[in-house]
N, C-alpha and C positions, 0 to 999 in steps of 0.2 A: 776515696771511694772504697778502698780495700777494707778499711775499718768498718764502713757502713755495711758491707756485705756480711760481716761477721755478726752483726746485730740481727737477731731473729725478727721475723715479721711480727711475731707476737709482741716483742718489745717495742717495735716501731709503732704498732697500733695503740700502745699505751701512752705514747707521747701526744699530749693534747696541744692545741694551738698555742704557740709561744709568743707570737707577736702581740697577743692580747694581754700577756702577763703584766707588762709595764703599765698598760692602760687601765687594767681592772684589778690589780692585786690589792688595791686599797678599798675595794668595795666593802661596804658595811652590810652586815647580815640583817637588813630590816625585814625581809620576808624570806620565805622558804626558798624561793628561786634564787634570790640574791645570796642566801647562805650557801646553796649548792655551788654557785659560781665561785664564790670566795674560797670555799672548802677545796674544790677540785683544782683551782689555780694554785693554791698553797701546796697541795699534794704534788702537782706537776713541778712546781718550782723546786721543791725538795728533791724530787726524783731526778730532775735534770741536773741539778748541782752535783748530786752524788755520782751520777752516771759519768759526767765529764771529769770529775775529780778522781774516781776510783777505777774506771774501766781499764782493763789490762793494756789496751793499745791507745794511741793518741786518737782522740775523737774531735772531729771538726764540728764545733757547736752549730754553725750556720747550716751545715748539711743535715745534721741530725734533726734540728728544728724543722727544716723544710720537709724532711721525710715524715715527721710526725704530723705536720699540718696537712700535707697531701693525703696521708692515710685517713685522717679524720674527715676531711672534706669529701673524700671518695665515698664514704659511707652514706652521704646525703644524696647528691645527684651529680651527673657528669659535668654540670655547668657552674657549680659553685667552686671557685678556685682561688688560690692565693697567688698574688702577683708580686714577685720580688722587684726591687728597684731596677734590676737589669732588664726586666721585660716591660717596663712602662712604655717604651717606644712602640711595642707591639700593640698595646691597648690603644694608643693614639692612632695607629694605622687602622685598626678595626673600626673606629668611630669616624675618623676624618678621611680615610683613604689616602693619607699622606704621612710621610716619615722622613727623617733625616738619614741619608745613606747614599749608596751608589746606584741603586735602581737595577736590580737583577734578581731573577729567580735562580736559586741555588738548590742543589740536590746532592744527597750523600751517594758516594760511589766508592766502594772499597774503603781504603784507608783515608781517602780525601773527599773534598767537596768539589763538585763540578758546576760551572755556570750552565744552567739549563736554558736560560734566555735573558739577554739584557733588554731592559725596557727601551723602546725607541726614544731617542733624544735625552735619555737620562745620563748621569755622569759615567756609568760603566760603558754605555754605548759610545759616548764622546771620547772616552779614553782608549777605545779600540778593543775592549774585551768582547769575546765572541762565544757563542754557544759551543760547548765542548771543551773550553779552557778549564784545566784542572788547577785549582788554587793550592799552591804549595806553601806560601808564606804570606802572613799579614803583619805589616810593621816589623819585619825582620824575624818574626816568630814562626816556627814551623807549626802548621795546623794539622799535621798527621794525627789521625785517630780522634780529632775533635768532631763532634756532631754538627749538624747543620745549624742548630740554634746557637751553639758556641761561636761558630764562624760568622753567623749573621750579626751577633752582638759586637764582634770585632769590626765588622764592616760599617755598621750603623754609627751615627754620631751627629753632632751638631752641624748644621749647614755652614759651609765656609771653612771647616776644618778639612785636613787631608788624611788620606790613608794610603799606605804603600802596599802593593800586592805583587807577588811573583807567581806567574802561572806557567803551566806546561801546556804547549799547544802541539797538536799533531803536525808533523812536517817541519818543526823547528828543533834544531839540535840543542839549544840552550833555553833556560828559563827566560821568560819575558818579564821585565819589570815595568810596572805602571804606578804612577803617583796620581791619585784620583781626588779631586776636590768634591767633598760631599755636598749635596744640595737637598732641597725639599723635593721629595719624589712623590708625585701625585698619580695615583692609579685611577684611570677613568672607570666609572661605573658602566659605561657603554663602550665596548671595544668596536662595535659596528652597528650601523643602522642603514637601511636601504630598501630596495624593492626586490622581491623574489620572483615577481612576474609583473605584467603591465598594471595590475590593479591591487596587488597585495603587498602592503608594507611589512617590514620586519625590523624589530628592535631587539638586540641581544643585551640583556642586563645581567651583569656579573656580581654586583654588590649593592648594598643599601647604606653607603656612607653619606656624609653630609652632601646635600644638594642633588641626591639621586632623583628625587621627584622632579626638580627643575630640569635636570638633564633629559629625562624621559619626555617631559612636556615639550621641551625645545626640539628634541629629535622628531617627535610626532608632528609638531607644527611645521617644521621644515619640510618633512615629507609631504604634508598636505599642500604646502605652498608650491612645491616643485614638481609633484607627481599627481597622477590621478588615483588617489588612494581610496579604494572602495571597501577594503577590509584590512585588518591588522593582526600580525602575530607578535606577541610579546613572549620572548624566549627566556624563561627563568630556570632552565635546566642547570644543575650544578651550582646554583646560587645559594650560598649558605646563610644569607640574610644579613642583618645589621640593625640599623636604627628603625624603631617602630614608627616614629613620626614620618619617616620617608615612605614607609609602606602605606600610611594613610594618604600622603600626598600623591603617590602613584595611583592608588585606587580612585582618588578624587578626579583624576583626568577623565575617567569614564563613567562616573556616577554623580548624581546631583549633590549639591551642598546640603549640609545639616543631616547627612545620613551616618548612622553608626557604622564604624569600620571594625573597631576592636575595643573590648573592655578588659580590664585587669582586676583580678580579685586575689587578695593575699590575707595574711594573718591580721594585719592592722586595717580595720574597715575605713578609717579616715584616709588611707592612702590608695584605696580602690579608685580606679579612674575609668572614664569613658572617652573615646577618641572619635570625633565626628569629622566629616569632610567640611572644610571651611570655605571653599571657593566654588564658583560655577565650573562645571565640567568643560573640558575642551570639546568632547564629542561623546554624547551618551547613547548614540544610536549605531555607530559603525560596528559591523560584525567583528567580533574579537575572539581570538584563540590564545589561550595561555598554555605554553609548553612547560611541563614539569617532569622531574624524575625523582629517584630515591634520594638524591643529594640536594634537592630543593628543600630549604629549611627556614624556620623562624619567620622573619619578615616576608620572605617569599610565600610562605604558607598563609600569611595574613592576606596578602594581595589575591592569591589564587582562591582562598576560601571566601573572601568578601565578594569577589566577582561571581563565584559560584552561588553564594547565598542570595545575591540580588538577581540571579539569572541574567547577568549582564554579558556573559560570554561563556565559551565552552572551554573546559579544562581538558587537556590532552596529554597522555603519557603514562607515567606510573605513579603509584601511591607515593606521596611525598614523605619526607624524613620523619616527621612527628615530633617537633620541638615546640611546645606551647608554653614555655617558661620565660618569665621576665627576670633579667638580672640588673641589679644596681651595682655600681662600683663605689666602694666605701674606702676613703683614705685611712690608712693606719700610720703608725709611727715609722720613722726612718725611711720615709718616701716609699713605703710599700702600700699595697692595696688589696682589698678583698672584693672579688666579684661574687656576689651572693644572690641566689634566687630568692626573690621577694614576692612573687605572684605568679599566677597562671593567667594566660589570656584566652579570651573567648571571642569568636567571630560572630557576625550579625545574627545567625540562626540560633545562637546560644550554645553552640557546641565548642568543646575544647579539642584541639588537634594534638594535644600532648599524649604520647604513648602511655597506656595504662601501666605497663610494667617495663622498666628499663631492660629487663632480661629478654623481652620479646623483640629482639633486634637481630638483624643480620650482621655479618662481620664488618660491613661498612657503616654500621650504626643505625641504618634505616629500619623502619618498622616491618616486622614479619606480618603475615596475614593474621588479622584479628578474628577470633571466633565470634560468631553472631551473638552468642550469649553474653559477650563482654561489651557489646556496643549498645548505645542508646540512639533512638530515632529522632531526627529533627526534620524540619521542612524548610525549603527555600521560599523566597517571596512568591513564586508561582505555585507553590505547593509540592514541589518535587521532594522526594524523600532522600535525606542525606544522613550520614552517621558520624559519630565521634569514635574515639578508641585509639586514634593514632594516625596523624597525617591527613592529607586531603586525597580522597579517592577520586580519580579523574572521571569526567563524564564519558570520555572515550579512552578506554584502556588499551595501551599498546605494549607488546612484549619488549622488554629492554634489550639493547644490543649487548650481548655477552660474548666477548671475543673467544675464539677457539683457543685451546691450550697452546698451540704453536704460536699464535699471535701474542698471547700474554707473555710467553717466554721471550719473544723477540723484543717486546717493550721493556719488561723488567730487567732483561739482560743487557740493555743499552745497545742492542744490535741495530735497531731502526735509528736510534739517536746517533750512533757513530757513523752509520752510512750517510745520514743527512749531513753530518759534519764534514765528512770526506767529500761528498758531492758539492757542498758549498765552497770548499777550498779549491775545487778544480773547475767550477763553473761561475763565471762572473755575474751572470744574470739568467733569469728564466722568464717564461711567459707569466702574465698576471695571475693572481690567485684563482680567478674563475676559469682561466684557460689552461692552466698547467695540468698535465696528466702524466702518469707513470707509463712510459712507453715500454714496449716489449724489450728493447735493448737495455733500458734502465733496469727493468726487473731482472733480466738475465745477469746484469752486473751485480745486483743485490744478492742473487743466489750464489754467484761466484765469491762475493765478499763473505758470505756465510761459510762457504766451503773452506776458504782460507783460514777461518777462525775455528774450524772443526766444530761447527754448531751442532749441538745435540741437547736433548732435554728428556726428562722423565715424565711420562703421562701418568695420570691417576690410575689408569688401567694397569700400567706396568708396576706401579707401586703395590696395587692390590694383588697382582699376580705374584709378585715377589713374596708378599705376605702369605699368600695361599701356599706357596712352595714351602715356606718355613713351617707353617702350621701342619701341613700334610706330612712333612718329614717327621715332626714330633709325634704325630699320631699314627705313623707307619702306613700312610695311605699313598705317599708320593709315587712309589713304584707302580701302583695301579693306574695312576693318572698322568704319568710322565709323558707319554706320547701326546696326550691331549694338551698338556702344559706347553710342550715344545711347539705344537701346532699353533696354539693361541699366541705364544710369544713371537713366532715368525710372522703371523698375520698382523700383529700390532706394529712390528718393525716395518712391514711393507706399507701399512697405512701411514706411518710417520714419514716415510720417504716421499709419499705423495702429498703430504700436508701443504707444502709450499705451492702446489698446484691447486689442490682442493679449496684452500682458503685464500687464494690469491686476491679476490675482490676486497676482503676486509683488511688484508695485509697492505694492499695498495692504499686503502683509505688512510691508514696511519702513516705510511711512507709519504704520501702526498702532503698530509698535514704538517709533518715534521720538516720536510724540505721547504715548503712554502713559508713556514714560520721563520726560517733562516733569513729570508729576504724581506718578508712583509710583516713579521712579528704577530702580535695578537690579532690584529684586524685580518691578517692573512689567514690565520688558523680558522677563523669563523667563515670567511669567504670561500676558502678552498673546499669546504664540505657542504655548503648550503645546497648546491645542486644535487648532491648525492644523499642528502639527509632524508630518510624515509619518514621521520616524524614531522618534519617541515612539509614534506609532500602531502602527508595525510591532513595536516592543518589546511593547506591550500585547497585540497579537494573538498573538505568540509565547508570552508568559507565560500567556495564557489557554488556549492549546492545549497541554495537558500532554504529550500523546503526541509532538507535534512537538518540543517543548522537550527531552524526554528523548532522542529519537532523535538530536538533534544532538550530545549529550554522550556517546552510547554508539556506538562504531565498529561498522559493519556493519549497524546498524539502518536501516530505510527512512527516507528523509528526507521 
């Protein structure tokens, strides 16, 4: 990697995709486009050969090629990517929801990788790995300074093979060694479904891998068989999407057969497709609320958009991510692949949810507010006006939960995570996910835990104040404002000292979720917050108010 850093970005951008060299270097220049391909591949081949041969330091050919490929594809769109052989398992996981490995969420922390959560009943769980375990070695090799992807690649492998790990665990003096037999790890699309009150069903969908439609259909049918379900919430928040056909299948649960759900249009007209519902619906009348947020993307947006376009239910939350591009995976030589954008998709009203400009995004990648001049108007089946331009705009817009600065620091600094780890180590059991709460004694223990760590953080206000001090010194104004500066600094310090009290309710939210997940895993995470989830509450209120629900779906009615 050291040699790579010495190669300038300009040089890297000149490196054109190399894996295509072997496949296309023999192209005959029958047409101008073929000639341009052959010509540029020849230039690249010559450049690459001379670079590897003559560059002053040793050059790793594979790394340089990968850099060139990534830079080239980056100029197109965020979703067209090169997949080396080492990442094929990740592609299989994205489409099937399963992979060969130990079954654990891992996260980078300092120089090492930590187990964030073992999947219940997966190999890591059966071997006794716990959340908070720090991975020190894999198969006798130190993993210090390796990133999460590198460690994940070491842990994954063919089912039936074994991997040895050594972990550091709080409270244990020596490293713990575990030999784990890899297995097929299947991640459920639905971590939880149930009732949020006597008449409102709830299904949490986190993915669109194979059989997602069948899983939702089965969950809905079981709810109807076992409960008095009069309305339904389908929670698609934080769902990044997946297989398009599963989005069609899920939409089909609620709308008639032979209805258009999504169409795709690309460069090659013969490959344009339309996707209609194929089956009779399970229930085309039950009041339906779809929960979405900024991280609801792709297949999620197809479902939410189709439900909205057919006026079949009410979409609640925040504008969705805005990914309306279709990718195909194309096999290349040496067991590599190219995931390439081949089309845009359009929902029943004819609108695309793809963001107009990739630059018009927030830090999390979601769509910023789109100016009206950049949007086109469409209508739903009932004649309601909807717009394109990026994402699905909810029928009922809610402000997103944005944690306070202190809460973000407690999360990113692993303070809440570590307290949950210590709590789990000293408490054999807790009340169920729905009953568990953070008591005053427990919160006091958490505050004491932070004091032992000398917890502190810098707010944006402090950073701006420090910047103001520097600039005012340079401009010779600081002496005039010094007393005001000290007063503001002291006031911020006092406010920070009270933050753990002021923002206790939201801090408790994340504390409760993390502690419950230690005992009840993914299902526990969902259950622990249902009762306290304002967006779920809003959905329940709306579904119970039949007049308001109907008025949203019928244009011209009083809201």
